C-alpha positions as CSV (number, residue, x, y, z in Angstrom):
1,X,130.4,170.2,114.6
2,X,133.1,169.5,111.8
3,X,136.5,166.9,112.7
4,X,139.1,166.3,110.3
5,X,141.1,163.6,111.1
6,X,144.7,163.0,110.1
7,X,146.3,159.7,110.8
8,X,148.9,157.4,109.5
9,X,146.2,154.4,108.8
10,X,142.2,153.9,109.4
11,X,141.6,151.3,107.1
12,X,144.7,148.9,108.4
13,X,145.4,147.9,111.5
14,X,148.8,145.9,110.4
15,X,151.0,146.5,113.3
16,X,148.7,149.7,113.9
17,X,146.8,149.6,117.0
18,X,145.9,152.9,116.6
19,X,143.2,152.3,113.8
20,X,141.5,150.6,116.8
21,X,140.6,153.3,118.9
22,X,140.1,155.8,116.0
23,X,138.0,153.7,114.5
24,X,135.5,153.6,117.5
25,X,135.8,157.2,118.1
26,X,134.8,158.2,114.7
27,X,132.3,155.5,114.7
28,X,131.0,157.4,117.7
29,X,131.2,160.6,115.8
30,X,129.0,159.8,113.1
31,X,126.6,158.0,114.9
32,X,125.8,161.6,117.0
33,X,125.2,163.2,113.6
34,X,129.2,165.2,113.3
35,X,130.6,165.2,109.9
36,X,133.8,163.5,109.9
37,X,136.5,163.5,107.1
38,X,139.5,160.9,107.3
39,X,143.4,161.5,105.9
40,X,145.9,158.5,105.4
41,X,149.1,158.8,102.8
42,X,148.4,156.3,100.3
43,X,151.4,154.5,100.4
44,X,150.7,154.5,104.7
45,X,153.2,151.1,105.9
46,X,150.3,149.6,107.3
47,X,148.5,149.3,104.5
48,X,151.9,148.1,102.1
49,X,152.2,145.8,104.9
50,X,149.0,143.8,105.2
51,X,148.4,143.8,101.5
52,X,151.7,141.6,101.1
53,X,150.8,139.9,103.7
54,X,146.9,139.1,103.2
55,X,146.3,140.3,99.8
56,X,143.7,142.8,99.5
57,X,141.5,141.0,101.3
58,X,142.3,142.4,104.7
59,X,140.8,145.9,103.3
60,X,137.8,144.5,102.3
61,X,137.4,142.6,105.7
62,X,137.6,146.1,107.1
63,X,134.9,147.9,104.4
64,X,132.6,144.8,105.3
65,X,133.0,145.4,109.0
66,X,133.1,148.8,109.4
67,X,130.6,150.2,106.8
68,X,130.2,154.1,108.0
69,X,133.7,154.3,107.9
70,X,135.9,155.7,104.7
71,X,138.8,157.7,104.4
72,X,141.0,159.6,101.9
73,X,143.8,158.5,100.9
74,X,146.5,161.6,99.3
75,X,149.8,161.7,97.5
76,X,149.7,165.1,98.3
77,X,148.7,167.7,99.9
78,X,146.0,170.0,100.0
79,X,145.8,171.1,102.8
80,X,143.2,173.9,102.6
81,X,141.2,171.8,100.8
82,X,141.3,168.9,102.9
83,X,140.8,171.4,106.5
84,X,138.4,173.5,104.9
85,X,135.4,174.7,107.2
86,X,136.2,172.8,110.1
87,X,135.8,173.0,113.4
88,X,138.9,171.0,114.5
89,X,141.7,169.1,113.4
90,X,142.8,166.4,114.5
91,X,147.1,165.4,113.7
92,X,147.6,162.2,115.2
93,X,151.8,162.1,116.3
94,X,152.5,159.0,113.5
95,X,152.4,161.7,110.4
96,X,155.7,163.6,108.5
97,X,156.8,166.7,110.2
98,X,155.6,168.4,106.4
99,X,152.1,167.6,107.6
100,X,153.0,169.4,110.8
101,X,153.9,172.7,109.4
102,X,151.0,173.2,107.0
103,X,149.0,172.1,108.7
104,X,149.6,174.4,111.9
105,X,150.2,177.8,108.7
106,X,146.7,176.4,107.9
107,X,145.4,176.8,111.4
108,X,147.4,180.8,111.5
109,X,145.1,181.9,108.9
110,X,141.8,180.1,110.2
111,X,141.7,180.7,114.0
112,X,138.3,179.3,114.3
113,X,140.0,175.8,113.8
114,X,141.2,174.2,116.6
115,X,144.6,171.8,115.9
116,X,145.3,169.5,118.2
117,X,148.5,166.7,118.6
118,X,147.1,163.7,119.4
119,X,150.3,161.1,120.8
120,X,149.7,157.5,121.3
121,X,153.5,156.1,121.2
122,X,156.1,156.1,123.3
123,X,158.7,157.8,121.2
124,X,158.6,161.1,123.1
125,X,160.2,159.2,125.9
126,X,162.0,156.1,124.0
127,X,163.4,158.7,121.3
128,X,164.4,161.8,122.9
129,X,166.7,162.8,119.5
130,X,163.0,162.9,117.8
131,X,161.4,164.6,120.5
132,X,163.6,167.2,120.5
133,X,163.2,168.1,116.4
134,X,159.3,167.9,117.3
135,X,157.9,171.5,116.2
136,X,154.3,172.1,117.6
137,X,154.5,175.7,117.2
138,X,151.0,177.2,115.8
139,X,149.4,174.1,117.5
140,X,146.8,174.4,120.6
141,X,147.4,171.8,122.4
142,X,148.5,168.4,122.8
143,X,146.0,164.9,123.5
144,X,148.5,162.2,124.9
145,X,147.1,159.4,126.6
146,X,148.3,159.0,129.4
147,X,149.8,161.4,132.2
148,X,153.2,160.2,132.5
149,X,153.6,161.1,128.5
150,X,151.6,164.2,129.2
151,X,154.3,165.4,131.8
152,X,156.8,165.0,128.7
153,X,155.1,167.1,126.5
154,X,154.5,170.2,129.0
155,X,158.1,171.1,129.0
156,X,156.4,171.8,124.9
157,X,153.0,173.5,126.2
158,X,151.5,174.9,128.6
159,X,147.7,173.1,126.5
160,X,148.2,169.3,126.9
161,X,145.3,167.0,127.9
162,X,145.2,163.2,128.7
163,X,142.8,161.1,126.0
164,X,143.2,157.9,127.1
165,X,142.4,154.9,124.4
166,X,139.3,153.1,125.4
167,X,136.9,150.5,123.7
168,X,134.5,150.2,120.8
169,X,131.6,148.6,122.9
170,X,129.9,148.8,119.6
171,X,131.4,145.9,118.8
172,X,134.0,144.3,121.7
173,X,131.4,142.9,123.7
174,X,131.3,139.5,125.2
175,X,130.1,136.9,122.8
176,X,129.1,133.4,123.0
177,X,131.2,130.4,122.3
178,X,130.5,127.9,119.9
179,X,131.7,124.9,121.4
180,X,134.1,123.5,123.9
181,X,136.5,126.2,125.1
182,X,140.2,126.3,124.8
183,X,142.5,127.3,128.1
184,X,145.0,130.7,127.0
185,X,144.8,133.3,124.0
186,X,147.3,136.4,123.4
187,X,146.7,138.8,120.9
188,X,149.6,141.0,120.8
189,X,152.3,141.9,117.8
190,X,155.9,140.5,118.6
191,X,157.5,143.9,118.2
192,X,160.7,145.4,117.9
193,X,162.2,143.6,120.9
194,X,160.4,145.3,123.2
195,X,159.0,142.4,125.4
196,X,161.1,139.7,124.0
197,X,162.1,138.9,127.3
198,X,158.6,139.2,129.1
199,X,156.3,137.2,126.3
200,X,158.7,134.4,127.2
201,X,158.3,134.9,130.8
202,X,154.7,135.6,131.2
203,X,153.6,133.6,127.7
204,X,155.3,131.3,126.3
205,X,156.7,129.7,129.5
206,X,153.8,129.2,131.7
207,X,151.8,128.3,129.0
208,X,154.4,125.4,128.6
209,X,154.6,124.3,132.3
210,X,150.8,124.2,132.0
211,X,150.3,122.4,129.5
212,X,147.5,125.0,127.9
213,X,146.0,124.7,124.8
214,X,146.8,128.3,123.5
215,X,147.0,130.4,120.9
216,X,148.6,133.5,119.2
217,X,147.7,136.0,117.3
218,X,150.2,138.7,116.1
219,X,152.4,140.0,113.1
220,X,156.1,140.1,113.0
221,X,157.2,136.9,114.2
222,X,160.8,135.9,113.3
223,X,161.2,132.0,112.6
224,X,162.9,131.6,116.0
225,X,159.6,133.0,118.3
226,X,157.5,131.3,116.0
227,X,159.6,128.0,116.3
228,X,159.8,128.6,120.3
229,X,155.9,128.8,120.0
230,X,155.7,125.8,118.5
231,X,157.9,124.1,121.0
232,X,155.7,125.5,124.0
233,X,152.7,124.1,121.8
234,X,151.5,127.1,121.2
235,X,149.6,127.4,118.0
236,X,150.2,130.8,115.6
237,X,147.7,132.0,113.8
238,X,149.5,135.1,112.2
239,X,147.4,138.5,111.8
240,X,143.9,138.5,113.4
241,X,141.8,141.7,112.0
242,X,141.1,143.3,114.9
243,X,137.2,143.5,114.0
244,X,137.2,139.6,114.7
245,X,139.4,140.0,118.6
246,X,135.6,139.8,119.8
247,X,134.9,136.4,118.1
248,X,138.2,134.6,118.3
249,X,138.3,135.8,122.5
250,X,134.8,134.0,122.9
251,X,136.6,130.7,122.1
252,X,138.3,131.3,124.7
253,X,138.6,130.7,128.9
254,X,141.4,133.3,129.6
255,X,144.0,135.9,128.0
256,X,147.1,137.6,129.3
257,X,148.5,141.4,128.7
258,X,152.2,142.1,128.5
259,X,153.1,145.3,128.3
260,X,156.3,146.4,125.9
261,X,158.9,147.2,128.4
262,X,158.8,151.3,127.6
263,X,155.0,151.6,129.2
264,X,156.9,150.0,131.8
265,X,159.9,151.8,132.8
266,X,159.8,155.3,130.9
267,X,156.0,155.7,130.9
268,X,154.3,154.1,133.4
269,X,150.7,153.6,134.0
270,X,149.8,153.4,129.9
271,X,148.6,150.4,129.3
272,X,147.6,150.4,125.7
273,X,144.2,149.9,124.1
274,X,144.2,145.6,124.9
275,X,143.1,145.4,128.1
276,X,140.4,147.6,127.5
277,X,139.3,145.8,124.3
278,X,139.7,142.6,126.6
279,X,138.0,143.7,129.4
280,X,134.9,145.0,127.1
281,X,135.0,141.2,125.5
282,X,134.3,139.9,129.2
283,X,137.4,137.9,129.0
284,X,139.2,137.3,132.1
285,X,143.1,138.6,131.5
286,X,146.3,138.2,133.9
287,X,148.4,141.1,133.2
288,X,152.3,141.2,134.1
289,X,153.6,144.3,135.8
290,X,152.5,147.8,134.8
291,X,151.8,150.3,137.5
292,X,148.3,151.6,137.2
293,X,149.2,154.9,139.0
294,X,146.1,156.6,137.4
295,X,143.4,154.2,138.9
296,X,142.2,153.6,135.7
297,X,141.4,150.0,136.8
298,X,141.5,148.2,140.0
299,X,143.8,145.5,140.0
300,X,143.0,142.3,141.3
301,X,139.3,143.0,140.1
302,X,139.5,143.6,136.6
303,X,142.3,141.9,136.3
304,X,144.5,139.6,138.4
305,X,148.2,140.6,137.9
306,X,151.7,138.1,138.4
307,X,154.9,139.1,139.1
308,X,156.7,136.7,137.8
309,X,156.9,133.1,135.5
310,X,155.4,131.0,138.8
311,X,153.0,133.4,139.5
312,X,151.9,133.8,136.2
313,X,151.3,130.2,135.9
314,X,149.9,129.5,139.6
315,X,147.2,132.2,138.7
316,X,146.2,131.1,135.2
317,X,146.3,127.4,136.6
318,X,143.5,129.1,139.1
319,X,141.2,131.1,136.4
320,X,141.3,127.4,134.7
321,X,140.2,125.7,137.4
322,X,137.7,128.5,139.7
323,X,134.5,129.6,137.4
324,X,133.6,131.5,140.3
325,X,136.9,133.6,140.1
326,X,136.9,133.8,136.5
327,X,132.8,135.4,136.6
328,X,134.3,137.6,139.6
329,X,137.0,138.7,137.0
330,X,134.8,139.0,134.1
331,X,131.6,141.3,135.8
332,X,134.0,143.9,137.4
333,X,135.8,144.2,134.4
334,X,132.9,144.8,131.9
335,X,131.4,146.8,134.9
336,X,134.7,148.7,134.7
337,X,135.0,149.6,131.0
338,X,131.2,150.3,130.8
339,X,131.1,152.9,133.2
340,X,134.5,154.6,132.5
341,X,136.3,153.4,129.4
342,X,134.6,153.5,126.3
343,X,134.8,155.4,122.8
344,X,131.2,157.2,124.3
345,X,133.3,158.4,127.0
346,X,136.1,159.6,125.3
347,X,134.1,161.2,122.2
348,X,132.7,163.1,125.7
349,X,135.8,164.1,126.8
350,X,137.3,165.3,123.0
351,X,134.1,167.8,122.3
352,X,134.3,169.1,125.9
353,X,138.5,169.6,125.5
354,X,137.5,171.1,121.4
355,X,135.2,173.9,123.5
356,X,136.8,174.8,125.9
357,X,139.6,175.9,123.4
358,X,137.3,177.7,120.9
359,X,136.0,179.5,124.5
360,X,139.3,181.1,125.2
361,X,140.0,181.5,121.7
362,X,136.9,183.5,121.1
363,X,137.7,184.7,125.0
364,X,141.4,186.3,123.4
365,X,139.9,187.5,120.5
366,X,137.3,190.0,122.4
367,X,139.5,190.6,124.6
368,X,142.1,192.2,121.6
369,X,141.6,196.5,121.6
370,X,140.0,197.9,118.6
371,X,141.2,201.2,117.1
372,X,139.4,203.8,114.6
């Protein structure tokens, strides 16, 4: 199959969690022998931010970690050339309206191509004006990364599929630790004050209270946030390339999940990709509250859930003391990921969706009357 992806960036994961999932999915597609072309804007914000922060070393590291992957940066659109011979075209949500219009126009004149819109963000819920302006005319359907998000898109189209994120188990797997393990690591970006209170309640305060040996990695931490980490005895490591996450997890006893508030209040049931990756690496996890109403995991078996800072501190202390508890979570979480939530599973789902749409299109074409 010949597939085309329009993404914000494949080469940079600087504040760009979408790159995590796309790297895994595209690696899996290539491994199965499919042809894949990936396009990203030459001036992608994530790329320019990475270069400003880390220089060209950040991009060079990606090329070394993913030698099979490449994307084609563009400054102007030539959609007919970009999409030539495509069986399916996937356009990520983080793309401008002009791109959506031009790709939809191409698909209208090439009905053999399946055109899908892929949303992995909370803007549809948190920015009603954006969602009202979003024009999906000409798209064959929407890939939404959770049921609550899919329900919003059902007002725009009758073809919506739930396509959750997942772990790239080619790279995200348990690794042996070297030397003595530290206690707690959290890998996540500060963001736009979408979880400031939660970071203090479920990370900083419990770590301070327990005097944990702890580290935080991520970007966009203001000076005040870095001071708060330092005051709590938590080290700050800045940007961490996503492909290095497994080796970092291996050096710590446990991690936490602190969801952004839109995924708790407006889009419940969407965990984002971080818990998938943590469980795939076999690190015990304690999560701040979120509602797993789609049954993706088994809370209490795959990971623990803390209702408040007191429970978070108590559960982290129990993990620090109990190897049996930690090993049980590790084994159960790994089993859940490997049986249900890998990029291999998601590629199976994607190819099934594309095949289904192709079949429906052929039926519609064959049902059209012909006239002499």
